[in-house]
N, C-alpha and C positions, 0 to 999 in steps of 0.2 A: 504493500500500500504506500509506504514511504517513497519507494522508487517511482511509482506512478505520479504521486504528488510532486516529487522533485522534477520529474520530466515535464509535467504540465506547467510548473512554475518557470522552468528554463525556456520552454516554448513561448509562454506568454511574455517573458522578458525579452526574448529575441524579436518577437513581433513588435513589442513596444519600442525597442531600439530602432527597428526598421522603419516604423511609422514616424518616429522622431526625425530620423535622418531625411526621410522623404519630405517631411514638413519644412525642415530647415532649408532644403535645397530646391524646393519646387518653384520658388519665385526667382531663382538666380538666372540672370540672363548671361549666357556665355557669349564672349565676343565673337563676331563673325570672323571666319578664317579666310584669308586671301592667299592663294598659293601661286608662286611665280617659278619660272624655269631659269636654268643657268643661261646667262647672257642677257636676261631682261633687267632693265633698270627699274629699281623699286624706289618709289618716292615715299619717304617716311611720313611726311606731312606733320600733322599734330599728334600722331600716335607716340606712345611711350612704352617703356618696359614696366617699371614699378613705381616710380616717384613722380609726383606732380611737377616738380621743378625741372624735369627733363625737357629739353627743347631741341628737337632734331629737325625742326621745320626748315625746308629748303634743301635738306641733305638727301642724297640718293645712294643706294647700295646696289652694286652689280657683282655677282659672282661670275668670274670669267672662266675658271676651270678648277678642277680638284683632282687629286690623286692620292693613293695610299702607298706609302713607302716606309721602309724600315728606318730606324734611328740612324744607322750608319749611312744609308742612302741620303737621308736628310742632310747630314753634315757635309757630304760630298756635294750635294746640289747647291748648297750655299757657301761652298768653299771655306768651311770652318775647320780650323785645326784645333782639336781639343787638347788642352794642357794636361799632362800626366799628373802634375802636382796640384792643379786646380781644375778638376773636371766639372762639367756642368751639373752632374748628379753624383752624390756620394754612393758608395756601395750599399745596397740594400734599400735605397730610397724608394718609397712606395709610389712616388710619382714618376719613376723612370719610364720614359716613353719608348717602349719596344717598337711600336708602330705609330706612324703619324698620318693623319688625314689632313693633307695640306691644301688649304684653299687660297686661291688668288682672287682678291677683291679690288674693285675700284670704288672709292668713295668720292662723291662730288658735292660741292657746295654750290647750288644753283642760285643762291641769293646774289643780287647784284650790288648790294651795299652792306656794309658792316653794321651790325647792331650791337650796342653796348650791353651785352648780356653774357656774364661770365659762365652761365650754365649752358649756353647754346653750343652744340657740337655733337660729337659722336664718342661713345665709350664702348669698347669691346668687352667690358667686364661681364655683361649679361649674355654674350653670344655663346650658344651651345649648339652642338649637333645632336639631334634626338632621333631615335629610332623607335621601334615598337616597344622594346624593353631595355633600352640602354641610352646613356647620355654621355657625350664626350665633351671635355672641357679643353680650353686652350692651355698649353704649356708656356708659362711665362719665360723661362730660360730660352726655349726654342723660338719664342716670339722675338726676343732680342737678337737671336742669331739670324732669323729670316728677314728682320727689318733693322739692319745695323745702323741706318742713318737716323733712326728715331731715338730720342733721348728719354721719352716717357715709357714707363712700364705699362703692362696690359691694364692694370687697374686705374690708370690715369687717363682721363678723357683728353680729347684734342679738338681743336678747331681749325678749319681750313679758311684760307682767304676767300672772299667773295668771288664767285665765278671761276673756281679752280677745282682741280681734282688731284687725287693721289692714290697710288697703288699700295696694297698691303698684302702680306702673306700671314694667314692665321693657321698655326699648327695645332690641330686637335689631336690628342694622344690617347692611346689605349695599350693594354698589355695582355696579349693572349695567354701568357703563362701565369698571370696574377691569380692568386687564390681568392681574394676578396671580390674583385670585379673582372672576371675573366670574359673577355670579348674577343671573338675570333674574326679574322678578316671576312670569312664567309658569312658571318652574322650580319655584317655591314653591307656586303655586296648583294645579299639576297633580301634586303629590306629597303623600304623607302626612308631616306634620311633627309631631315629638314634643318635648315638654319633659320631660326626666327630672328627678325630684325625689329619687331615690335610685338607687344602683347595686348595693349589696351589703348583706346577702345576698340581698335581693330588689330587682330593678330595677322601680321604679314610674315610669311615664311617662304623660303626658297628651297625647292626640291633639288637636292644634290644627287646627281647621277654619275 
């Protein structure tokens, strides 16, 4: 009898939780999703990622191409000689990028005049590559390798002069041998992978093929 009562109570509790979750989320309006292809110029307009003070109006993002290469191939591609005494990554570093999904982007500032707004510009901090069940982040050390002329690190935003453009390379990393977050090359190649360039009030994303 106790087992029956316990089972009924558990069932009622689960139903109650389910109803509560539905009630909380039923009025939530998800942002519309706009998907673009590689080579398309995406105007950010008044859309943002997370913070109201973000201002990317007038900026556009174009993904020109993308490729998956190994860490060693990445260093060769950007002609970087790693120091034996001061390596980019220490032995056992959990963020060691065994493989790199390297994106070549063009960022444009289509504004014709400069506005006195210190928050206006682009920040790659919120850029992620997302698949069905994985998420890839940018490697800050590799970002500096791929963009040697830049003084700012990945978490620092930047502004372009009015009516100008600049190319960037964004190295998203993953490790097929990782115990914690094991992602295989095949997992990425067999999935739709997106780069979101805004989340609210419109989610704008680029399909990376």
